[in-house]
N, C-alpha and C positions, 0 to 999 in steps of 0.2 A: 382801398382797405380802410375800414372804419377805425376811429381812435381807440376803441376798446381792444381791437385786435392788435394794434400797434403797441399799446401799453402791455398787453399780455406777452407779446414776443420780446419786448424789452425786459420784462420781468424774468422770462426764461433765460435770456442772454446774461442778465446780471447774476442769476443763480449759478449758471455755468462758470462765469468768471470768478464768482466768490469762492468757489472751491477748486480753482485751477492752479493752486500753488505747486511749485516745482519741488520734487523730492530729491534729496541726495542722502548718501549713506556713509556711516562709519562702520566698516565690517572687517577690519584687518587685525582685530584683537578678539579675545574671548567674549568681550561685551560688544554687542551689535545693536545698532538702531538706525532708523530712518529719521530724517529731519525735514521740516517744511521751510521754504524760502521766506515765509512771512513771520517766522520766529517762534512758533509753538507747535506742538504735536497734538492734533485734535482727535477726539474719539471717532473710531471707525473710518478714519481717513488714511490708514496705512496701506501698504501694498497687499496685505492678505485679506483686506475687506472684511475684517472681523473686529469685534469690540476690543479684545486683548491682542495687541499687535505691536511688537517692538520691545526694545530693551531686553534682549534675549541673552541669558548667561547660564551655562556656557552655550554659545551659539552653535558649537559643534554638535550638540544634542538637539533633538527635535522637541517642540512644544515647551520651550523654556521661557517664552515671552511673559513679561509681567506688566507692560505698559497698557493702561486703558485710556487715559486722557491726561492732558496737561493744560494749564491755563496761565497766562501772563496778563495781568491787569495793571493799568497805570491810572491813577486818579489824583486830582488836586481840588482845591477849594477856590471859590470866587473867581470863576473863569469866564471871561467874555469871549464867546465862541465867534471867531471871524467868519465862520461858514454861514451863520444865521443872525449874527449880531445880538444874540441872547446871552445874558449873564446868568450862569448857573452857580448855585451854592456849592454843588458838588459835580464835577465833571469826571467821568470814568470811561475809558475805552478798554475793551476786552479782546483778548486773543485766546479763545478757548474757554472752557474745555470742550465745548461742542460747536461753537460758531466763531467765524471771524469775517469781517468785511475787508477783503483784500483790495477792493477797488478804491475806496476812499478813506479807510481808517488805518489799516496796517499795509503799507505800500512797499513791497519789496523793491530794492534798488540794486543790490549786489548779492550774488550767491555763487560760491565757488568752493571746490574741494582742492586743497593745497597739500601736496605730498613732499616729504623729504626726498623721495625718489618716485619715479613714474610707476604706473601699473606694470607688473611683470607680464611678459608674454609667455603663456603656458600652452603647450601644444600636445595633443595626443593623436598620433597618426597624422600629424600635419594639420589637424583641425584645432582652432582655438578652443581651449577647454579649462580656463581658469574658473575656480569655484565662484568668484565674485567678478566675473568678466564684465557684467553690466552695472554693477553697483559700486565698483571702486575705480571709476573713471576720473582720473586726476585732471583738473583744469590747469593748475599751475604747479610747476616743480620748483621747490625752494630748498636747496641743499643745506641751508643754514637753519632750517626749521628744527625746533627743539623736540618735536614729537614726530611720530611716523606720519600722522595725518592731522590736518586742521580744517575744519569746516567753517567758512567765513560767510556771514550774512550781514547786510545793512538794510534797515527798514525805516522809512519815514512814517510818522503817525499823524493822525488828525489833531493831536494835542500839541504838535510842534516839537515833539521830542523824537530825535533820530536814535534808533536802537542799533547798536553794533553787537552781534553775538559771534564770538569765536569759540569753537568747541575743539578740544584737544583729545587725541587718543594715542596711548603709549603702548608699544609692544613689549616693553620690559616685563619680564615674568611677574614681578611684584606689583605691577601697575596696570594689569589688563582688565580689572573689574571696576574701573571708574572712568568717567569723562569729566574733564574740567571745562566749565562754562565761564568765559569772561564776557561780562555785559558792560557796555559803556552807554549811558543814557545822556545824550547831548542835546541841549536846547538849541536847535538850529532854527526853530520857528517855522520850518516848512510844514504846512498843514494840509496840502491837497496835491493831487497828481500833477497840477500845473506848476508846482514849485513856488507858489505864493508864500510869503513869509509874514509872521507876526512877531513882535518883540516884547510882548507883555511878560513880566516876571511871573513864574508859576509858583504858587504858594501851597505849602503843606502837601507836597508831592509824596505819594506812597507808591512803591513798586511791590506788587504782590504776585507770588507764584502759588499755584495750586497743583497738587499731584493726586491722581487717582490711579492706584495700582490694582491689577487683577492678578492675584498671587496663587491662583489654583487652575491655571489654564490646562495643564496636562491632566490634572486630577478630575476636573469638572467637565471638560469639553471634549476630551479625547475618548476613544473607545472604552477607556477604563471606567468612567463614571463612578469614581470612588467617593465623591462628595456631591452634594446638591449642585445643580447647574448654576444657581445664584451665587455660589462661592466664586465663580469665574469672574464676575464683575465686582466682587468685593463686598458682598452682603455681610460677611462676618469678618471684615477687615478691621484690624486694630491699628491705631495711629498714635504714635508717641513722639515726644520731643525732649530736647535737653538744651539748657542755656546756663550761663553763670549763676550759681546758686540753686539750680535745679539740674544737677549734673548726672551724666551717666557714669557709673562707678569706674574709676581709673582714668577718666578723661575730663578732668575739671576744666570748665570754661569752654568746652567744645560745643558749638551751636549746630543743631541738626534736627531734622524731622525724619521719621522712618515709619514703615508699615510692615505688617505681616498678616498672614492668613490665620486668624484665631480659630479656636474651637467653635464649631457650629452647634446650634441647639439640637440638631438631629442626633448628636451624641447621646442625648437623654432618651431618645426613642429607639436608638440602635445600640446594641451591646458592645460598643467599642469606642475608643478615644480617637477622633479623626484629626487631631493636630498633626501637621506634616503630611497628611494623606498617605499613609503606607499602602503600597499596592499589594493588597492581600489576594488579588485575583491572578497575578502573573508571576512576578519575581520578587516582590517585597520591597522594592526601592521606595524611598520617600519621594512622592510626586509633587509635594508643595512645601519645601523647606525654605524658600527664598525670603530674605528680609531686605527690602529695598528702601532707599532713602537719599536725602540730599543734605550735605554738610556745608557750612559757610566757611569759606577761606578768607574772604576779605570783603569789607563794606566801608566805603568812604564815610568819614565823619561829616564832612561838609564839602561843598564845592571848592572851598578854599583850604580845606584840610584833608589830604588824601591818606592820612593814617587810618588804620583799621579801627573801627568803632566796636568795642565788645558789647555794646548795648543794642546792636543791630543783629538780628531782626527785632523790631519793636513789638511785633505781634506774632503769636503762634496760634493757628486756628485749625479747627476741624469743621467740616461742612458736609451736610447730607448731599450725596453725589447727584441727586435728582432735584436739588433746590432750584427755585425759580430764577435765581441769579446766575445759573450755569448755562443758560440757553442763549437767546438772541442778543445781538449787540445792543440795541436800544440806547445808543449814546446821545439821543436827544430827548430821552424820557427822564424828567427830573426825579420822579419817584424811584425808578429802578436804579438810577445812578446814585441816589442817596442811600438806598439799601446796600448797594455794593460798596460804597465808600465806607459806610459804617461797619460793614463786615471786615474790610481791610484794616480800618482803624481800631475796631473793636472798642468802641466807647459805649459801655452798657447803659449809661444814663440817657443816651440819645437814640440808640438803635431801635427801630420798630420791633414790636413783638411778633416774630414770625417763627413758627415751630421748626422749620427746616433751616433757619439761620441762627445757630446758637449764640447766646451772649456769654460774656466772660470778661476776664481781666486782661486778655491778650497774652499774658505770661502766666497763666494759671495751671491747674492740674490738667494733664493731658487727657485726650479722649480715651486712650488705653487704660489709664489708671482709674478714670471714672467708670469705665465698663467693669473693670476688675472689682472695684469697690461695691458695685451694685449687686454682684453675685450672678449677673446675667451673662449670656454670651452676646457678642457684638450685634448679631443679627436680631436679637430680641430687644436690646437696649437702645440702639440707634434708630431714630425715627426714619420711616421710609424703607423701601425694599432695595434701594440702590447701594446701601452701605455708606460709609463715610470716606471723604477725601481729607487730605491734610494740606495746610498752607502756611506760608511765611510772608509777612509784610515788612518792608524796609522803609523807614522814614519817620516822621515827615521831613522833607527837605524843601528849602527855598532855592529855586534854580532860575537865575537870570539868563537872559538871552546870551548864548555863547558859552555858558558854563556847562559842566557835566558831572555826573556821579558814576563811579565804577563799583560794581558788585561782582564777586567771583564765587562760584559755587562748584561743588563736586557731587555728581550723582553716581551712586554706587550700589552694588548688590553684595550682600553677605550671605554665604551659603556654605554648607558642608561640601567637601569635595565629593566627586562622583562615587568613589569607592566607599567612603564613609556613609553616604546616603544609602547605598546598597546594603552595607553591613548592618546599620542601625535599624533600617526598615525591616530587613529579613529577620533579625533577632526578635523584634517585636512580633512579627507575624507568626513566627514559629511557636510563640508562647501565648498568643491571644486566642482564646477558645470561643469562637462564635460561628454560627452555621455558614455564613458567607465566606469564611476564611479558608481558602483552599490550600494554604501553606502551613496550617497548624500541624505541628508534630509532637506537641507536648514536651518540647525541649526544656531542660532544667538548667540549673547553675546560675550563679549570680552574674549580673551585668554591670560593667564598670561605667561610672559616670565620667564626665570629662576630666575631673580631678583625680580619678583613679579609685575612689571609694565605691563600694557596691551600691547599686540603686535599691530603693525601698521596694519598688515594683516596676513592671515593664512600662507603665505610662510615664512615671517619673523619669525613667531612663530615656525614653524617646523625647520627652519634652526638654530635658536638659541638653540633649545633643542638638535638637532643632534650634534652641535658643542660643547656642554658641554662634549662630549666624549674626547676632547682635554684636558680639565681640569682634567677629570678622569684619563687620561693617565699620565699626569705629576704628579698628586698626587701619582699614582702607582710607577712611577720612583723614587719619593722621598722616598716612603716607602721602596723600594728595596735598595736604597742607604743607608738609615738609618739602615736597617737590616744588611747590609754587613759591614758598617763602625763602628758602635757603639761598643766600648770596643774591637776593633780589632778582630771582629769575628761576626758571625751570632747571632742575639739577639732575634729573634722572639720566643715568648713563645710557647712551644710545647704542643699541645692538648693531652689529654689522648688517648691511643691507642684504637682501636675498639676491640670488642670481637674477639678472634682468630678463633672462630667457631660460625656460626649462622645457625640454622636449622629451616625450615618452613615445618610443617607437616599438610597438609589439611585433615580434618576429615569429618564426616558426617554432623555435625551441628556447627562446629567451625574449626578454623585454629590455631594450637598450635605452638607457637614460643619459641625456646629455644636458649640460648647462653652461652658461656664460661664466667667465672668470672675474667679473667686475667686483665681487666682494673681496677679492684678494688684494685690492688696492687699499682696503680699510686698514688703518694703522695697527690694530691689534687682532686682525683676522688670524684664525687658527686652522679651520677646516670645515668640512661639510658632513652632513648626515642625511641619509635618504630613508624615508619611512613608507610603509605600504599597508593598505587595508584590503580586506577580502570581501568581495561581493557588494558591499554598501559603502558609500563615501562617508557616512556618519557612524561607522563602526570603529573598532579599536585599531589603531595604527601601531605597527611594530617596526623597529629599526632593522633594516636589511643591509645597510652599507654605511661605512664611516671612513673618512680619511683625514689626514692631518692631525694636529694636536699630539696626543700621546699614543696614537694608534700604531705607530710604526709604518703606516701606509702613506706614501707620498701624496700630497695634494694633487688631485686629478679633476677633470671636468667631464668624466663619463664613468658609468658603471653598467654592468649587465646583471639583470635579475634572471638567473638560470633556474630558480626554484619555482617559477610560475608553472602552473599546470593547465593544459588545454581544457576548455570548457568552463573556466572560472573567470570572473571579472576582477580587475585589480585597480586600485586608486593609489596615487602617490603624492608625496610632497617632499621638498628638499629644504633644509635650513642650513644657514651658515652660522658658525659660532666663533667666539673670540677666545682669547687666552686667559680670561679670568683676572685680568690685571686690576679691575675695579673691586675685587674681592668676591665676585660672583661671576660665573660664566654667563655670558649673554648670548642669546640666539635670536635670529630673525623670526618673524611671525610666520607660522605655517600657512596662514590664510593667504599669503602672497602667492604661493606656488601650488596650493592644493588643487588637484584635478577634480573635475566633476563629470568627466567622460570616462567610461570604462575602457581599460586596456586589456585585451584578451589575445592569447596566442593565436596566430593565424596559420595559414598553410605553410609548411616548411619550405625553405628555399630548395630548388632543384639542383642536381649535379649532373644531369644528362640532358644535353641540349636537344636531343631528338624527342624528349618528352614534353617540350614546351607546346602549349596550345593557345589558340585565339578563340575566345568565346564571347558572343555567338559568331558563328561563321557559316553562312553569310549573316551580316547584320542587315535587317530589313526594318526601315523606319516604321512601316505600317504594322509590323508585328511586334513593336517594342513593348507594348503593354502585356503581350503574352510572354515575352522573355523576362520582363522585370516587374510586372505588376502595374496597376493603373496609377497609383499615387506616388510611387517612389521617385525621388529626385535623380536616381541613377539611370533613368530610361535611355538617355542619349549617350551611351558609352559602350565600349567593348573592353574585355579583360584579357590580360596575358597571364597564364597560369604555368607554374613549373619553372619560373625564372631562377637563375643563380642569384645569390644575395647581392652582388654588385655587378651591374651591367648597364650598357646603353641600349635603348630600343630606338633604332633609326628607321623611320618609316618613309618609303618612297612611293610615288605613283607608278603605274605600270610602265610608263616611258622613262622612268628614272629620275623624276624631279623630287628633290627633297621636300617632304611635307612636314615632318615633325621629328624632334629628337627629345627623348625622355631619358633622364638619368635616374635609373632605378637604384636606390641606396637603402631601401628598407630591408631588414633582415628577414625577409619572407619571400615566397615564390610568386606573390600576386602583385599586379600593377594594372591600373585602369587608365583608359584614354577617353577623353570626351569628344573625340572626332573633330577637333579643331587643329588648324595649322599652327606653326610657330608665330604667325602674325594674327592668330586668334580668329581665323576665318573657318567656317564650317566646310568640311570637305564635300565633294560631290560624288555621285554614283560612280563606281569604278572598281577596278582590281588594284590592290595595294600589296606592297611587300614590306615586311618588317624584318630588319636585320638585327639580330641579337648579338652583341659583342661583349665578351667578358672583360671587366675592367679591374678585377682583383682575383688573384689565385684562390681557388677553393681546395682546401685540404681535408682529408679525413682526420678528425681530431684524435682518434684512437691509434690508427696505424701510421699517421704522418704522410700518407700517400697523397700526391697532388692529383685531384680529380679534374680540375679545370684550370687552365692557365690564361693569363692576360692575353687577349687577342683571339682566343677561340671564339668561333661565331657560328650562327645558324640562320637560315633564311626561312621565313614563313609567308605564305600567300593567303590573303583573305579578301572577301568581297563586301562592299558596302552598297546598299540599295536605298536611295533616298527618294 
């Protein structure tokens, strides 16, 4: 094999390794996202393999993702690189928004999901059926954990800084729309996969985060096509920020950046205002009302002073999302590293003049306010077709070997609740008269603004309600700050845990639900509630059963859904709730026990032993595809139909050898057998006898007459041909 071919294969291997980062998930609250082991979430690297993927709220609804890409850059000055012995004026290593070198630059060391309790076992018809069965796989159980889940990662970098990222998710009702990120940047000096160490002091270190949101996923990319497709990746995105002296009203001193999907220039060629993307084609709901952002909870002043520095971040930046600095690593390219560092530092006197890397004062007028002042829409004002991203830079810090800096952030989404999204959007659609609007009715009457006063017109009405998402976002930031800071630790009251096991058994005339009692050991436990949805797991859930608390119904670990109708699919979840002793009733997250497999009523249990049948009889292995179809996994089985609800099926060979005992406990007349013995061996060709023995009396519920008694039995003969 020639040298060129070897180099080519090595390049392919390196490319595969570079994007082989492990993914884990936080999906047990209304805010859901995936995360990379290397410490940042890159564009188009999520599980959906699409540009906008992740940070979904509410995750219960479809197409609510707002995450397009994230970046985390670390830079310093006057760095002698131990890899090539070159001294760089500016050294910058990047992790996103599009690329990361996982092999030699951002080297994952630890990655684990820690749970206050383990993943719940959720079964439908005995089959594992948890909604997040594959994405909530807990690696470590820690009962002392202050949140429901914590995602822990530790990454060595080629700069010698080891990054620890701990992300917390809380199921408390008031804290489900944010994640808290704790970052610790420690100068360990480890700079390569072999673990070699340098001890040089790092000067003028800046930690820089960049967020690119896509806030029109449903509106632009779904069948609706309510706005231009370019809105999906943020062409008309507005980016704003606040800091001490440049405050958001009502929240002085709160440091944050945030983004929303602004009005697009197409509104001037189409006869309607597209802010919030009202669905004028189907039902009127607002398809793009999200306002997403990140607030600062804490930033160390110095490595020797761990108090919060209100002057951090030092820079607030916007950046054209397709800027040249957003692509390949190039951590040995002096020109690119200089350009990146100057962007992070935002020193307008030194930064090269590049159209897609704007200069400024670092704490100047925000991108959104510049756009508004121009009279343009963001897609016209911002250079390039990719829209603008927003960023924050912390520093500069001097970090000696062994020292560290801690920065804590809260990422959140502010948005109208689902009912209000429907109400506001439909009100607008019913009054907006243009040809494409299928919901226009000419409705009249004044519309109330959030403060209660009548709106001047329908566009002002819609805009005012969409922009309440900003207030919601800042309220969320404040809750996250209070959660972290009060009493020097997380103080959110912890809801009771969900049942560790939740079983759904569809029968012939009812669905039987059973669950473990473990929440009852929680000090303030009060009771359980069971909810049900019809046909689709992402539809509306309704309460069907409640016990404990003030219900007057004793706490139990089972209930029967007798209102289910044959031919319909049902989905369930159970929550445990407490006694409200913290001032507010707390409930376990529904996502722990929510089912993703349909429960449908089956064939009713039988009451006449002579009606029991074995199907197929005979079973012929060569004809199994005719009996069951070519692809089904059920080809190697036989079925018993017409069984009583509680019975034992005892199978013997023709000469009387015990082959298999099946305990039938489903409230249905059906049971299947995979043709294996009690020792898991396949049976051979022959004649077999099944003895059906009733294990629980069967009574007619209306008359009270006993139809079958314990011990009643029937024998059935069947043939197996292998």
